[in-house]
N, C-alpha and C positions, 0 to 999 in steps of 0.2 A: 504494500500500500504506499502510495507516494505521500510524502509529507513535505511541508515547505522546507526550504533550505536553511532556515534559521533554527535548526535543532538545538536544543539546550546543550552546550558544551561543558556541562557538569555532571557529577555523579555524587549524590549525597553532600553537595555543596563544594566538592573539590573540582577544580578546573581541569579540563582536558586540552590537550594540543590538537592541532588541526587533523594530524594523523590519527590520534586516538579517537577523535570525533567521527572521522571518516570510517574507521574500523568498527567502532561500537554502535554508532547510531545509523550506519548505512550499509556497511558490508555484511554484518551479522544477520540484521533483519532481512536483507535481500536474499540470503541463503536459506534462512529458516521458512520464509514465506512460501516459496515454491515447494520446498520439502513437505510442509504441512498440506498444501494443496494436492500435491500428487498422492500422498497417503490417503487423503480423504477420497479422491476419485477412484483409486485402486481399491479401497476397502468398500466403498459403495458399489462398485462393480462386483465385487466378491459377494456382497449381500444380495445383488440381483441374481447372480448364478445360483446362490444357495436356495433362494426362494423358488426358482424354476426347478431346481433339482428335488425340492421337497414337495413339488406339486402345487405350488401357490403362485400362479401367473398374476393374480390381481395384486398381491403384495409386491411382486417383482415389477410390475407396470407403474404402480404408485411410487416406488422407489426411483425408478428411472425418471418419472415425471418431476420428482423433486429436484433431481440433478439438472433438468433443463429448464426449470422455472425461472431462475435468475437470469439466464440468458434470454429468454423470451421477454421478461420484463425489462431488461436493459435495452433490447432491440426496440421494443414499442416506445419507451421513453425517448431513445435517440431519434427515431424516425418521425416522431410527432412534435419534436422541438426544433424550430427553424434555425435556432442559434447554432446548432451542430452542422448544418449543412454549409458547403463551401460557397455556393452561390444561391441563396434562398430566394432572391428576387428575380431570378432569370428563368425559372421554370426547370424542366428536366434537360439540362445542358449535359454535355459530355462529362464534364467534371462532376457533376451531381450524379450522373449514372454511374460513373466509376467509383465514387465514394459510396453509394448504395450498394453496389456489388460487393466492395470490400467489407462493408459492415455486415451484410447478410452472411457471407462466408465466414467472417470472424466469429459471429455469434453462434453459427451452426457448429463450427469446430472450436468451440470455446476453450477446451483444454489446451490446444496448441497455441491459441491466440494469448491465453494467460501466461503460459511457460515462456513464450517468446518475450513478453513484456518482462518477466522476472529476469530472464537471461540478459536482457539489455541493461537492467539495473545492476546486476551482478557485474557486468562488464565495466560500467562506468564508475562503480564503487571501488573496484580493484585499481582502476586507473587513478582515482582520488588517493588510495593508500599508497600507490607507487610513486605519486608525484612528490617532488621536493619543493616546488614553488607554491606559496600560499595562494597565489592567484590561480594556478593550474588546479589546486585542490578545490577551490570554490567553484570553478568552471565545471569540473567533472561532477561535483556533488549537484550542481544546478541541472546538468543533464540527466543524472540519475533520478532526480525528483521531478523532472519536467512532467506536467500533467498528460495523462493519457486516458482515452475514452474507455479503455478496458477496465480502469479502476472503478467505474460505475457498476460493472458486472461483479468486481471483487467485493464491493460494498453490499450489493444485493444477495450475494451468495450466502452471507451470514443468516439473513433473516428470511430469505425465500427458498433455501436449500438446506443449510445445516439445521436450523431450528425446526422446521417441519420434519426433517428427516429423524431427528432426535425423538420427537413426539411419536412419529409413526412406528419406529422400531420398538420404543418402549410399549406402546399399545399391542403390537404383535407379540412381544415376549409375555406380557401379563395375560392376554386373552387366549393365547394358543401356546402356552409354555409346554404342554404335555405333547403336542404334535410336532414340535421342531427338534430337529437333530442337534446333537451337541455342537458340531462344528458350525451350524448356523448360529447358535446361540453366542458362541465366542466371536464370530465375525460381527454380528450385531452389536455386541457390547463394545468392541473396538471401534466400530462406526460411531456409536453414541459419544464415546469420550473424545474421539478426534473431532467431530462436528461441534461438540460443546466447546472445545478449545478454539475453534474457529469463530464461534459467536462471542467467546470471551475476548479474543484479540480485536475483533471489530468494535466491540463495545468499549474497550480500553481506548482506542484511538478517537472515538466519537462521543464519549461521555460528557465532555465540555467542549465539543468542537465549535459551537457557536461563540463562546467566550474567547477561544483561541483564535477563531476566524476574525474577530474584531481587532486583534493586534498582530495581524499579519499572515496567519495561515490562510490557505485557500483550498478549495475542493480539488481532490486529485484528478477530477475529470473536468477542470475549469474550461468554460466556453470562451473561446477567443473573442467573439463579438461582444458578449457581456462584459468581458474585461475591458475592452476598448471603451464601451460606453461608460463604464464605472470610473476609468481614468479621465474621461472627457468631463464628467460630472464633478470630480474633485478639483480638476485644474491644476494638478500637482505634477511637477516634473519628477524623473526617476532619481535626481540627485538632491531633491529638496529635503531638508531636515525637519524634524518635528520634536517637540518636548516629550520625552518619555519619563514618567515618573513612577517610582514604586509606591504602592499604597501604604507600605509599612512606614511607621513614624521614625524608624531608626535608620532608614536608608533613603536617599534621593537620587534620582538620576535625572540630569538636566542636559539638554541639548539646546543651544541657541539657534532658532529656526533661521534658515537661509544664510548662516555664517559658516565660513570655513576656518575661521581663526581658532586657534587653541591657546589655552592659557595654562601655565604651570600650575597655578592654584586650583584651577578647575579640574585638571588631570589628577591632582593629588587628592582633592576632596571628593570628587564625584566619578561615578562609573559611566564613562561615555560609551554609548551604544548606537548603532546605525539606526537611521529612521525607518519607521514602519509605513508601508503604503496602505492607507485605509480605504475601504469601499464605501459605498452608499448606505446610509443607516436609516433606521426608523426613528421617529420622533422621540421615542423613549430613551434613546441614547444621547440626547442633546441636552446640555446644562448651560446655564447663564453663568458667566464669570467676568469680572471687570478686566479691562485690558488697559495698560499703561499708555498715557499720552506720549507722542514721539519727543525724544529729547529730554524726558524728565526721569521717568522711572527706569528707562533702559540705562541711562548713565549711572543713576544710583545703584542699580543692580550690578553692573560690572565693576563699579568702584568698590562695592561691598565685597565682591568675589576676590578682587585683587588684594584688598587690605585684610581680609579675614583670615585669621590663623586657626579657626576652629568652626565646626558646623553649628555650634550653639550660637556664634555671632551672627550667622546668616539667618537662622531662624528668628532671632530677636528682631532683626531689621525687617524680615519679611512679615512678621506680626505687626509691627508698627505701621508698615505700608497698608496692610489690609484693614487695620483699625481705622486709618485715615480714610480709606475708601468707603467703608460703611458709614462713617460720620457724614462724608460728602453726599452719599446716597440718600440718607435719612434727612439731611437738610433740604435737599431738592425736593423730597416728597412733602415737606412742610411748608415749602414756599419760600424758604430762606435763602437769599441770594449769595451770601458769603458767611463764612465761618472764621471768625478772627483767629481761632486756635489751631486752624489747619493751614499750613503754608501752601501757596500756590503749586510748588512743584510736587506735592504729594497728591493732588487732585487727579482723578482718573476719568477717562472717557469710557463710559459703559458701552460695550458692544457685545454682539452674539459670538461666543466661542464654543466650538464643539469639542467635547471630550469624549474619547472612547475608552472605556474601562473593560478590561478583559484579563485573560490569563496567557502566560507564555506556555510553550509545549512542555510536556513532562519530559524529564531526562530518563536514561535507560533504567535506573533503579526504580523511578516512579512508574513506569510502563510495566516493569516485572512485578511489582507489588500489586498494582491495579489489575493486572491479568490474574493473579492468585485470587484476589478479591472477587472478581466477577466469575471465575471458573467455579469456585466453591459455591457462590450464591446461585448461579445457574443450575448446577448439579442439584441443589436442594429444592429449587423452585420446580424443575421439570419432574423430579421424583414426587413431590408433594402433589402436583396437579394431576399426574398420570395415575397414581394410586387412588387418589380421590375420585377420579373419573371412572375407575374401575368399579368401585363400590357404589357411588352415587352419580351416575352419568348425568341425569337430568339437572340435578342441583349444581353440578360442576359447570355445566353449559350455561345455566342461568347466571351463575356467579361471574363467569368470564365474560358474558355479554353485558352485564351490569358494569364490569370493570372497563370494558372498551368504551361504552357509553359515557361514562364519567370522564374518561380521558379525552374523547372527542369534544364533549362539551366544554372542557376546560381549554382546549386548544381554540375552539371557536370563540370563546370569550376573549382569549388573548389576542386574536386578530379581528376583533369585532368591528374595527374601523375600516377593514379591508373587505373588498367584494370577495366572497367565497366562490371561486371559479371551480371548473371541473377538476383541474389538476390539484387544487388545494383540497377539494373533498376527498380525492383519492389518496392524498398524502395524510389526511387526518385518519382515514380508516387504516392505512398501513401503520402509521406511528402508533395508533391506539392498539393494535395487535402486538406490536413490538413492546410496548409498556406493560403487557401482561407478564412479561419475563424479565425486562431490564429497562433502564431509562437512559436516554441519550439526548443531549441538547443539540439537536440537528434541526436546522431551519427555523428555529425559535430559540429565543433567549430567555433564560430563567431570570427573573427580577430578584426573587428572594431565595437564592440557591440553598443556603443552609436549611431554611425551613422546608423547602420542597424535597430535599434529600432525606431529612429526617422524618418528614411525613410519609414519604414513599416507602422508605425501608421499614418504618414501623408498621405500616399497613401490610406489606409484603410479609414481614416476619409473623404478624399476627395471623394473617390468612394461612400461611404455611403450618403454623402450629395448630390452628383450629381444625383444618382439614385433616392433619395427621391424627390428632386426638380423637376425632370423630370416628374414623375407621379402626384406629388402635384399640380403643376402648369398647367399641360396639360390634365390630365385625371379625376381628382377628380370631377369637376363640372358636368360631365356627369353621375355620379353615384347616384342612388337613396338612398343608404344607406351610404352616405359620411362620417358620423360622426365616423364610425368605422376606416376608413383610416386616418381621421385627427387625431384620437387618436393614431394610429400607428406612424404617422409623429412626433408628439410631444413627444412620448415615445423615439424614435430613437434619437431626439435632446437632451432630458434630459439625457438619458443614456450615451451620448457622454461626457457631462459635469460631471457626476458622475465618468466616466472612467478616464478622465483627473485628477479629483480631488484625487481619490484614487491612481492613478499612480504617481502624484507629492508626495502624502504623503509617498508612499512606497519608493520612491528614496531618499527622504530627511531624513526620520527617521528610516525606518526599513531595508533597503537594506543592506545585509552583505558586509563588506569590503573584497576586494580582497587580496589574499595572494600569496606568491611565496614559492615553496617547492623545496629544493636543494636535489638531489638524485645522486647516482653514475651514 
């Protein structure tokens, strides 16, 4: 899966060199991703073969359908979106015909298409590791992480192939356990674990993607036309700098916009980072903040940085300036033309300034811990839902439908000012089904993230526990082979503890700090 080129060059807070970053954040994931994909495809083909051999063509056909479902979804989305076409305004030209032919062939032979993309990433990642020049390393990393349309299939594979496959094979194992050969059971169990790993990996990358997208990340299948329109809206050149601030009170990162001058005191006191290109935002991301008048506050700011010997001195001067600003604003509201206690140099011109607050990308340690968190949680969730559906199918269906409707209603309320088009409606249904098992910040931005995550996981843990207790206390005594279900019950409880442990470890030690980006 492609990520932006601004990967976090740290592990547990320790900095990485460019070669270490290329090796850890690019080469290793580029090797592991196709390895997992090929294992999933090979195992699922083995499951299809075992189903046919056991005389179950229906189960084999459904397993095969799950494998092709993300390719069909990706092809439909691609062909119905004009931003992907090379010449959408000219009808079916030769370029459009050739592009259409390539996309259909690529989606039909999706394993070859996917492996070819991974091979390309491995090649450029190796070139980055072998390079000795910093510029060459960055160029090779940029080529390795360049957006590709195949990444849309990679994303959909987790939720349209792997997740349905897990539920289907669990259903077969529970409903027809006595009629299945031992070899088939082993193959199905391996398929379940590998597909769960795929869902956990994708959820790890997209759990806070919207917040990371606001600070520079982009969709791995980024549309070229949409990107051009976004750059035209911002009116920002590629070399323009912006102010990047850490939300932590103990650290500030400042970049003087439009300036290429560096100061020894600034370098010593502040962590200078490259600018982040921001995209078009919704109104919920816009805040009002005073902007200094030309020739007054800017000079005072630079003079403070040059004469300051500690960060505390800068904070005191900033607090004084803000206090003067608020006094001036309050005076203007009351109709007072001048305030004798406030010097003219401290007065501000109030203007509209946009701040984008989001997250940096997780480092390698954060992704690993997040993967363990999601894998154990997804394991407990699919087991709890599958066993509950075995004992109480109608109640389980009603519970899941209510869950989906609640999520769709919440999403519709979040975009209540927008017109709900056909593609948005389809997205609501899709994301509502995903939220039955996991939560991702995809195409929507959580406004109260801590509250949302706490409420979501509290609800999910409560649902899992209630579902398991219902069949464990009411139905398990009537089963002949109850040891299997007792094992599932203990697995769900143990997975919950592992989920909470890894979640706490992630938020305490590896979660990236939020930042604010100031743009025009």
